C-alpha positions as CSV (number, residue, x, y, z in Angstrom):
1,M,12.5,-16.5,-74.7
2,S,8.8,-16.7,-75.0
3,I,6.5,-13.8,-74.2
4,F,5.1,-15.7,-71.3
5,K,8.6,-16.3,-69.8
6,R,9.6,-12.7,-70.3
7,I,6.4,-11.5,-68.6
8,F,6.8,-14.0,-65.8
9,S,10.5,-13.1,-65.3
10,S,9.6,-9.4,-65.2
11,Y,6.9,-10.1,-62.7
12,I,9.3,-12.0,-60.4
13,S,11.9,-9.3,-60.6
14,H,9.3,-6.6,-59.8
15,K,8.1,-8.6,-56.8
16,K,11.6,-9.0,-55.4
17,V,12.2,-5.2,-55.6
18,S,8.9,-4.6,-53.9
19,I,9.6,-7.0,-51.1
20,R,13.1,-5.6,-50.7
21,N,11.7,-2.0,-50.5
22,S,9.0,-3.1,-48.1
23,L,11.6,-4.8,-45.8
24,I,13.8,-1.6,-45.9
25,A,10.8,0.6,-45.1
26,S,9.7,-1.7,-42.3
27,A,13.2,-1.8,-40.8
28,A,13.4,2.0,-41.0
29,L,10.0,2.3,-39.3
30,F,11.0,-0.2,-36.6
31,S,14.2,1.7,-36.0
32,I,12.3,5.0,-35.6
33,N,9.9,3.4,-33.2
34,T,12.6,1.6,-31.2
35,N,14.7,4.7,-30.9
36,G,11.6,6.6,-29.8
37,A,11.0,4.0,-27.1
38,F,14.5,4.2,-25.9
39,A,14.3,7.9,-25.8
40,E,11.4,7.7,-23.4
41,S,13.0,5.1,-21.1
42,K,14.9,6.3,-18.0
43,N,17.8,4.9,-16.1
44,Y,17.4,4.9,-12.3
45,V,19.7,3.7,-9.5
46,A,18.2,2.7,-6.2
47,V,20.9,2.3,-3.5
48,E,19.4,0.1,-0.8
49,P,17.6,-3.2,-1.7
50,L,14.4,-1.9,0.0
51,T,14.6,1.3,-1.9
52,C,15.0,-0.7,-5.1
53,D,11.9,-2.7,-4.4
54,I,9.9,0.4,-3.8
55,V,11.1,2.2,-7.0
56,K,10.6,-0.8,-9.2
57,S,7.0,-1.1,-7.9
58,I,6.2,2.5,-9.1
59,A,8.6,3.1,-12.1
60,L,7.4,2.2,-15.6
61,P,8.3,-1.3,-16.8
62,S,10.1,0.3,-19.7
63,D,12.5,2.1,-17.4
64,E,15.7,0.5,-16.1
65,V,16.1,0.4,-12.3
66,I,19.5,-0.8,-11.1
67,C,19.8,-2.0,-7.5
68,L,23.2,-0.7,-6.3
69,V,23.6,-2.8,-3.2
70,D,23.3,-6.5,-3.1
71,R,21.0,-8.0,-0.4
72,K,24.0,-9.7,1.2
73,Q,25.8,-6.4,1.8
74,D,25.3,-4.3,4.9
75,V,24.3,-0.7,3.8
76,H,25.6,0.7,7.1
77,D,29.1,-0.3,6.1
78,L,28.9,0.4,2.4
79,K,32.0,1.8,0.7
80,I,31.1,2.9,-2.8
81,S,33.3,1.3,-5.3
82,P,34.5,3.0,-8.6
83,K,32.0,0.9,-10.5
84,Q,29.1,1.9,-8.2
85,A,30.2,5.5,-8.5
86,R,30.0,5.4,-12.3
87,L,26.5,4.0,-12.0
88,L,25.5,6.8,-9.7
89,K,26.9,9.4,-12.0
90,K,25.2,8.1,-15.1
91,A,21.8,7.6,-13.6
92,D,18.9,10.0,-14.5
93,K,17.9,9.8,-10.8
94,V,19.4,8.1,-7.7
95,F,17.0,7.0,-4.9
96,T,18.2,6.4,-1.4
97,L,17.0,6.1,2.2
98,G,19.6,8.7,3.1
99,T,22.6,9.0,5.3
100,E,20.8,7.9,8.4
101,M,20.7,4.4,7.0
102,T,23.5,4.6,4.5
103,P,26.3,6.9,5.6
104,A,28.3,6.4,2.4
105,M,25.7,8.5,0.6
106,R,26.7,11.7,2.4
107,N,28.4,13.2,-0.6
108,W,25.7,12.0,-3.0
109,V,22.6,13.3,-1.3
110,K,23.6,16.9,-2.2
111,R,23.3,16.2,-5.9
112,D,20.3,17.4,-7.8
113,S,19.8,13.9,-9.3
114,T,19.5,12.3,-5.8
115,V,16.1,11.7,-4.3
116,V,16.0,10.8,-0.6
117,L,12.9,8.9,0.5
118,G,13.9,7.9,4.1
119,V,13.2,9.3,7.5
120,S,14.4,12.9,6.6
121,A,12.1,13.1,3.6
122,I,8.6,12.2,5.0
123,D,6.3,13.3,7.7
124,I,6.0,10.3,10.0
125,D,2.5,8.9,10.2
126,D,0.6,9.7,13.4
127,H,-1.8,6.8,13.1
128,S,-4.9,8.9,13.7
129,D,-6.9,6.5,11.6
130,H,-6.1,3.6,13.9
131,D,-8.9,4.1,16.3
132,N,-8.3,0.9,18.2
133,H,-4.7,1.6,18.9
134,D,-3.1,3.5,21.7
135,D,-1.8,6.9,20.4
136,H,2.0,6.5,20.7
137,G,3.6,9.6,19.5
138,H,7.0,9.5,17.7
139,S,9.8,11.5,19.2
140,E,11.9,11.3,16.0
141,K,12.7,14.5,14.2
142,K,10.1,15.2,11.5
143,Q,10.6,17.2,8.3
144,D,8.0,19.5,6.9
145,D,9.6,20.5,3.6
146,H,7.6,18.0,1.6
147,D,4.1,19.4,2.1
148,D,3.6,19.6,-1.6
149,L,3.5,15.9,-2.0
150,D,0.1,15.2,-3.6
151,D,0.4,11.9,-5.3
152,H,-2.2,9.9,-3.4
153,G,-5.0,8.3,-5.5
154,H,19.3,-2.8,3.1
155,S,20.5,-6.1,3.2
156,A,19.2,-9.1,5.0
157,K,22.7,-10.1,6.2
158,K,23.0,-9.4,9.9
159,H,25.9,-8.2,12.0
160,D,28.2,-10.1,14.2
161,D,28.0,-9.1,17.9
162,H,30.9,-6.7,18.1
163,D,32.3,-6.2,21.6
164,D,33.2,-2.5,21.3
165,H,30.9,-1.1,18.6
166,D,27.5,-1.4,17.2
167,H,26.5,-0.6,13.6
168,H,23.0,0.4,14.5
169,D,23.9,3.6,16.3
170,H,22.1,6.1,14.2
171,G,22.8,9.2,16.3
172,G,19.3,9.2,17.9
173,V,17.3,9.1,14.7
174,D,15.7,5.8,13.9
175,P,15.7,5.3,10.1
176,H,13.6,2.1,10.1
177,V,10.4,3.9,9.0
178,W,9.2,1.2,6.6
179,H,8.0,-1.0,9.4
180,D,4.9,1.1,9.3
181,P,3.0,0.6,6.0
182,H,1.7,4.2,6.0
183,N,5.3,5.5,6.0
184,I,6.0,3.3,3.0
185,I,3.1,5.0,1.2
186,K,4.7,8.4,2.0
187,M,8.0,7.1,0.7
188,G,6.2,6.0,-2.5
189,E,4.7,9.4,-2.9
190,V,8.2,10.9,-3.0
191,V,9.2,8.4,-5.6
192,S,6.1,8.8,-7.7
193,K,6.3,12.6,-7.7
194,S,9.9,12.5,-8.6
195,L,9.4,10.1,-11.5
196,K,6.6,12.1,-13.0
197,K,8.6,15.4,-12.8
198,N,10.7,14.6,-15.9
199,V,8.1,12.7,-17.9
200,P,6.5,15.1,-20.4
201,E,4.0,12.6,-21.8
202,R,0.7,12.7,-20.0
203,K,-0.1,9.1,-20.6
204,L,3.1,8.0,-19.1
205,R,2.6,10.2,-16.0
206,K,-0.9,8.6,-15.7
207,A,0.7,5.2,-15.9
208,I,3.0,6.0,-13.0
209,S,0.0,7.3,-11.0
210,N,-1.9,4.1,-11.7
211,R,1.0,2.0,-10.5
212,F,1.2,4.1,-7.4
213,K,-2.5,3.5,-6.8
214,T,-1.9,-0.2,-6.8
215,F,1.1,0.3,-4.5
216,D,-1.0,2.5,-2.2
217,K,-3.9,0.0,-2.0
218,T,-1.6,-3.0,-1.3
219,L,0.0,-1.2,1.6
220,E,-3.4,0.0,3.0
221,D,-4.5,-3.7,2.8
222,L,-1.3,-4.7,4.5
223,D,-2.0,-2.2,7.3
224,K,-5.5,-3.6,7.8
225,W,-4.2,-7.1,7.8
226,I,-1.6,-6.4,10.4
227,V,-4.2,-4.7,12.7
228,K,-6.3,-7.9,12.4
229,Q,-3.4,-10.2,13.2
230,V,-2.3,-8.1,16.2
231,S,-5.8,-8.1,17.6
232,T,-5.5,-11.8,18.3
233,I,-2.6,-11.2,20.8
234,P,-3.6,-10.9,24.5
235,S,-3.2,-7.2,25.4
236,S,-0.9,-8.0,28.3
237,N,1.6,-9.7,25.9
238,R,2.1,-6.9,23.5
239,V,5.7,-6.2,24.2
240,I,8.4,-6.5,21.6
241,V,11.9,-6.9,23.0
242,S,14.8,-6.9,20.5
243,K,18.4,-5.9,20.4
244,H,18.3,-2.7,18.4
245,K,16.0,0.3,18.3
246,A,14.4,-0.6,15.0
247,M,10.8,-1.6,15.8
248,D,9.5,1.6,17.3
249,Y,7.5,2.6,14.2
250,Y,5.9,-0.8,14.1
251,G,5.1,-0.6,17.8
252,N,3.7,2.9,17.5
253,A,1.5,1.9,14.6
254,F,0.1,-1.3,16.0
255,G,-0.1,-0.8,19.8
256,F,3.1,-2.5,21.1
257,E,5.5,-1.4,23.8
258,T,9.0,-1.8,22.3
259,I,12.1,-2.4,24.4
260,S,15.6,-2.0,22.8
261,L,18.2,-3.9,24.8
262,L,20.9,-1.4,23.6
263,D,18.9,1.4,25.2
264,F,20.0,-0.1,28.5
265,F,23.6,-1.0,27.5
266,G,24.5,1.8,25.2
267,H,26.7,-0.6,23.3
268,S,26.9,-4.4,23.5
269,S,30.3,-4.0,25.3
270,S,28.8,-2.6,28.5
271,L,27.6,-5.9,30.0
272,R,28.2,-4.7,33.5
273,P,26.4,-6.5,36.3
274,Q,24.3,-3.4,37.2
275,N,23.2,-3.0,33.6
276,I,22.3,-6.6,33.3
277,S,20.3,-6.4,36.6
278,K,18.4,-3.4,35.3
279,V,17.4,-5.1,32.1
280,L,16.4,-8.3,33.9
281,N,14.1,-6.3,36.2
282,E,12.6,-4.4,33.3
283,L,11.8,-7.7,31.4
284,K,10.2,-9.1,34.6
285,E,8.1,-6.0,35.2
286,E,6.9,-5.9,31.6
287,N,5.8,-9.5,31.7
288,V,8.0,-10.2,28.6
289,K,7.1,-13.5,27.0
290,V,9.9,-13.7,24.4
291,I,13.0,-12.0,23.2
292,F,13.1,-11.5,19.4
293,K,16.4,-12.3,17.7
294,E,17.5,-10.3,14.7
295,Q,20.0,-12.7,13.3
296,E,20.9,-16.3,13.0
297,P,22.5,-17.4,15.2
298,A,21.3,-15.0,17.9
299,S,23.8,-12.5,19.2
300,K,25.8,-13.1,22.4
301,L,23.9,-10.3,24.1
302,V,20.5,-11.7,23.3
303,N,21.6,-15.3,24.2
304,N,23.0,-14.2,27.5
305,L,19.9,-12.3,28.6
306,S,17.6,-15.1,27.5
307,K,19.5,-17.5,29.7
308,Q,19.7,-15.2,32.7
309,S,16.0,-14.2,32.5
310,S,14.7,-17.6,31.5
311,I,12.8,-15.9,28.7
312,P,12.9,-17.9,25.5
313,L,14.2,-16.6,22.2
314,S,11.9,-16.4,19.2
315,S,11.8,-19.4,17.0
316,N,12.4,-17.2,13.9
317,Q,14.3,-14.0,13.6
318,I,12.7,-10.7,12.7
319,F,14.2,-8.7,9.8
320,V,14.8,-5.1,10.9
321,D,17.2,-3.6,8.4
322,G,15.6,-4.3,5.0
323,L,14.7,-7.2,2.8
324,M,15.1,-10.9,3.3
325,M,17.3,-12.8,0.9
326,E,14.1,-13.8,-1.0
327,G,10.9,-11.9,-1.4
328,N,9.8,-8.2,-1.3
329,T,8.8,-5.5,1.1
330,I,5.5,-7.1,1.9
331,N,7.1,-10.4,2.5
332,V,9.2,-8.8,5.3
333,A,6.2,-7.3,6.9
334,V,4.2,-10.5,6.8
335,H,7.1,-12.6,8.1
336,N,7.8,-10.2,11.0
337,T,4.1,-9.9,11.9
338,C,3.5,-13.6,11.9
339,T,6.6,-14.2,13.9
340,I,5.6,-11.6,16.5
341,V,1.9,-12.6,16.6
342,N,2.5,-16.3,16.9
343,E,5.3,-15.9,19.5
344,L,3.1,-13.6,21.7
345,G,0.1,-15.9,21.8
346,G,-1.9,-14.8,18.8
347,S,-2.9,-16.5,15.6
348,C,-1.6,-15.2,12.3
349,D,-3.3,-15.7,8.9
350,E,-0.1,-16.1,6.9
351,T,-1.9,-17.2,3.6
352,T,-3.7,-13.9,3.2
353,G,-0.5,-12.0,4.0
354,F,1.5,-13.7,1.3
355,D,-1.4,-13.0,-1.1
356,L,-0.7,-9.3,-0.6
357,A,3.0,-10.0,-1.2
358,S,2.0,-11.6,-4.5
359,N,0.0,-8.5,-5.5
360,W,3.1,-6.4,-4.8
361,G,5.3,-8.7,-6.7
362,S,3.1,-8.4,-9.8
363,L,4.2,-4.7,-10.0
364,N,7.8,-5.8,-10.5
365,Q,7.2,-8.2,-13.3
């Protein structure tokens, strides 16, 4: 073999060894970095669809957020399966609205890893910043054990009309706090503080805070948008009539009187003539323009009262128990607001509302 060939062969052999060593070193470095990234990521379980949407909007994109309950499932009637129980046990943290909304969580809320962000975990907003609203005070029980929150910068399937039972009997405590955007901000504060508690890296805690700031701003913008839409409704028309006691927080926040039909009947079974007469008189006295349905098709109770009172049903349903089948938390607020505003004689700027929903959606990408 010539000297040239020997030199060239030796050079090629050397290059192969160098390339192989480089590849091994790169693989090792990648493995270290990847393992480090995995070590930093967390595994969270959010029980209700609405809770899952809130947690995903604040948690780091590198963290895994598992939605425990499908949007088609009714959280009131949830029975935790063995598979769901395993997910709850393995999670670094579990987030839930609490037993007021999801009774099946009664044994899980006692665990250290469970974070409640529903009605029992926040101080309900008093709307002192809504100068143009009547000051409707909430009578719901408030909790004051979360004064150290300092992080500021359920399914869409509806229930059949049961003759002897109603799923929305919450024992006097209305858990539907998210219909007021300021309450969602307080729910987000609980989530943000909890997420940062177990994150030692300052830059990651700051990233969570920055995500919460976007979350906070979007909800403040939503609140202002709702105020503007509601202002187009004649003041004499601002009455929301629906089947369940679920829109009080919305009414208190934005200056509506709310009437729950089941407040009169107790349960949908008690359709006694005297009860029906009492409701019909109330609807007439309050100058009610429309009865808002909460499901498609409308319940028998709502249909019956609409016919007897000659008050029309809303063209669209309002979603009171959580997310719609498509969209996010903001989509629900925009849909409900535009349904209420348009039905009561106002004019709703739907385009701007859904722009806010898009801003929120960007947090989950």
